[in-house]
Structures are given as structure tokens and as C-alpha cells.
C-alpha positions, 0 to 999 in steps of 0.5 A: 174365314179370310177377311179381305182388306180394301186393297184385295177388294179393289182387285176383286172389283177389277176381276169382277168387272171383267166377268161382267164384261164377258156377259155383255159379250155373250148377251150380244152373241146368244141366239138360235143356231149358236153352239155352246162351243162358240160361246166358250171360245168367245169368252176364252178369247176375251179373258186371254186378251185381258191378261186374265186366267180362266178358272174352270178349264181343267178344274179337277173336281173333288177327286183324282178320278173326277174328269177335268172340266173341259171348258172355260164356261159352264153352259147349262141348258133348260133342265140343267141346273149347273156345270153343263159342258160347253160342247157342240150343242146348238141353241134353239129358239125358246131355250134358256142357257145359264152361263157361269164364268170364273176368272183370276186377274192379278191374283184375285178371282171373280165369279158370276152366273147369268141365265139368258133366254134364247130367241123368244121364250114362253111366258112361263119361262120369262116368269122363271127368269124373273124369279131367278133374278129376284131370288138373287136380289133378295139374297143380296139384300139380306147380306147386311153387316151385323146380320148372319150368314144364314139370313141369306138362305132364309130370304131366298127360300121364303121368296121361292116358297111364295112363288111356288118354285124350289131351291136346290139344297146341296149346291150353294155359294162360297167364299172367294178371294185368291182361291175360287173356293174359300170359306164360308159355304153359303146356303140358299135355303133355311137352316136351323141356326143363323150361322156366323155373323157377317162382318166387313171384309167378307167376300163370297158368292150368292148363286141360288139355283131355282127349279120350276119343279122339284129341288132334287137333282141327278148327276149325269154320266159325264161327271159334271152336268147336274139336271133336275130330277123331274126334267123341269126348267132350272135357272141360276143367277150369281154375283160375287159380293163384299160385305162393307160397313154400308152393306153388300157391294156387288163386285161382278157388275159393269 
């Protein structure tokens, strides 16, 4: 588990702000009739203009047989939990789209995810979006110096249970720094142990995936897209945070 000094966190704050700026651009661009490929190109162009490097495009995955990821963003629509492909699909009124962005700037990474409504969505969809945002908030609130890593999953899981929704078990957050994926793994559900103690200098992502139905999932034949097993709606919100003496600092915000 690599603790970050103030200089490293400062650089990650810059990378995180760039990620947040990508989402500000996307919020203006997302509307019915827009293709996922166009959104991907928008983010790719912005990252290049900042002198940063996209982290997802060409990502190989867990084995040599795993196809490289084709886009700069992950674009997950409606019942897609994560890792959706930014292809030629066109958004429709009432959809939601979860967009995950990772980039590296001056040797340090930033990573976050936002789920956006497309046009006018149903009240039940609005409720799921609100639950997803609040689930992330309570997870960040539980990340306190002197507390424990699994306090985060406990808080998120308890909140989801109270709302009658489910939290995806197998996909969680992770440490981040010079590499996109570092230790520790961050669970978003209750665990039998409290895990390691949280200390200033820890930097990791919190990224709960909340499903309206079952927490179970299926991997599609493209090797990347993860969908809900029952076809229900899924939303995700993510921030990169740093543990400081004062609490959790969100690095991926404007």
C-alpha cells in the first residue's frame, strides 16, 4: 500500500481536476441523438489538448487473450453496470449513461465516473440517480483517518439496503497513483473484518455500482461490458479521494 506525500497528492489533484473538466464538457454534450463514439472523441480531444494521456484506450485487461479496450471512456447505458464500449450507439430520451474516465498527467492518474440522465427520465430513474450519488457520498464520509477501509463498504451497503437496491459485489474501488490500479482493493459491501486502518497519504477510488434489482451480473461476449443479470437499471458514481489528517479530500472535482 503506497502512501503518497503532499507533492504526489498535489499532482493527483491536477489530474483529478482534468477528469472533472471532462465531465463538465460531457454534461453539455449529452442529449438524445448523440452517439457514444462522439462523446468518446470529445474527451479524447480534450485530454490531448491538456497534454495528458488517456488510461483506458488500449488497456489489455487481465490476460493476453483479453481484447484491448477500444475507447478513451467507458460508456455504460441503462442496464450496463460498467466497462461499456463507446461505439456507434445513439442515446435516446430517457436513457442514462455512466461514463468512466481515467487519465495520467505528469506521471499521476485521475479516475472518476458520473452517470448522466439523457433528456427527460422517469421518476424511478431520477430516484436511482439520487441513490447512486448519495451512496458515493456516504462512502466518502466513512473514509476517515483512524477508521478502517471496510467502514466504506459497510456504510454504502447499509444505505443501499435501506433504499431497497443492491450493490455489485465483485467490482470495487482501488488504490491509485502512478498506476491506475494499486493496492488496496476497496469493497463497497459489508465484510467480515474491518480491513486495514486508514492513514493520511492513502489515495484510492470509491465507485459503488448500484442496481435497481439483483446485484448479480453477466459479462457480454465483447469481453468488457458488464450488465445486470435481470436487465434492471444500474448507476455508478466515482471519485478519487486522498486520506488527510482532516478527513477525505475529493481529488476529482472542479
